[in-house]
C-alpha positions, 0 to 999 in steps of 0.5 A, spaced: 518 498 497 524 496 493 529 499 487 528 497 480 533 495 476 533 502 474 534 505 481 527 507 481 523 507 488 517 503 487 511 501 492 508 495 493 500 496 493 495 491 492 488 491 489 483 488 494 478 483 491 471 485 491 469 482 498 469 486 504 468 493 506 474 495 502 473 491 496 476 493 489 480 499 493 488 499 492 492 498 499 498 497 502 499 489 504 496 489 511 490 487 516 487 486 522 491 484 529 490 476 530 491 474 538 497 470 536 501 477 534 505 479 539 506 486 536 503 491 530 510 489 526 508 482 527 501 483 524 504 487 518 509 482 516 504 476 517 499 479 513 504 481 508 506 474 507 498 471 507 496 476 502 502 476 497 507 471 499 512 476 502 517 472 506 518 476 513 525 474 513 526 477 507 523 484 509 527 490 512 523 494 516 525 501 516 520 505 520 514 505 524 509 511 521 504 515 524 498 511 525 492 513 520 484 513 521 480 510 515 474 514 514 467 510 514 470 504 517 474 508 523 479 503 523 486 505 526 491 503 521 499 502 524 503 502 517 510 500 517 515 502 511 519 496 509 524 494 504 523 488 500 527 484 495 526 487 488 525 480 485 520 478 490 515 473 487 508 475 489 503 469 491 497 472 491 491 470 496 485 469 491 480 471 497 484 477 498 488 480 493 486 481 485 493 484 483 499 487 485 501 494 483 508 497 483 508 504 481 514 508 482 514 513 487 516 519 483 510 518 479 505 519 485 507 526 487 506 529 480 500 534 481 498 534 474 495 527 475 491 528 482 484 530 480 477 528 482 476 521 479 470 515 479 472 509 483 467 503 481 467 497 485 462 491 487 460 496 493 459 502 488 457 499 481 454 506 480 461 510 482 464 514 487 467 521 485 474 521 489 480 525 490 485 520 487 491 518 483 490 514 477 494 507 477 493 503 471 486 502 470 485 503 478 484 509 483 489 510 489 484 514 494 482 514 501 486 512 507 492 509 503 492 516 499 492 520 505 498 515 508 502 516 502 501 524 502 505 524 508 510 518 506 512 520 499 515 527 500 519 524 505 522 518 500 523 523 495 527 528 500 531 522 501 529 520 508 531 513 508 536 513 502 541 509 505 537 504 507 534 503 500 540 503 496 
């Protein structure tokens, strides 16, 4: 996350390509542990660099968050909250990431926008009704939304305010 020029907190989300089990879905940068990863944080930093070109030396990890289990795929995800430079230049891995989105945190906590939405992708061309939040032409739902349900109120309450100035 980062603060934009107006001081608003923004999250960094990726739109996954249509490949794989989670194709077309919104996610935080990240992925599976490699044998060479010494820690889960090392995995997170390596994956962010591979997926969106984020230089690990420019990332300030603020917290390790509670793990979250994905639904049907049953992955256990170990998320980290980190500050990134507001002027980061995303270099998308075209095999994994279709787009980077940077929604403002406060917009994600507006109860008026959360509702049942139709998510479509190559895996679900007919659509899947999900509890979600619209972000542009995309739908934030599933495990990523559950993870943010915990983090966003904490961000808005100022839990990491000093670190995010």
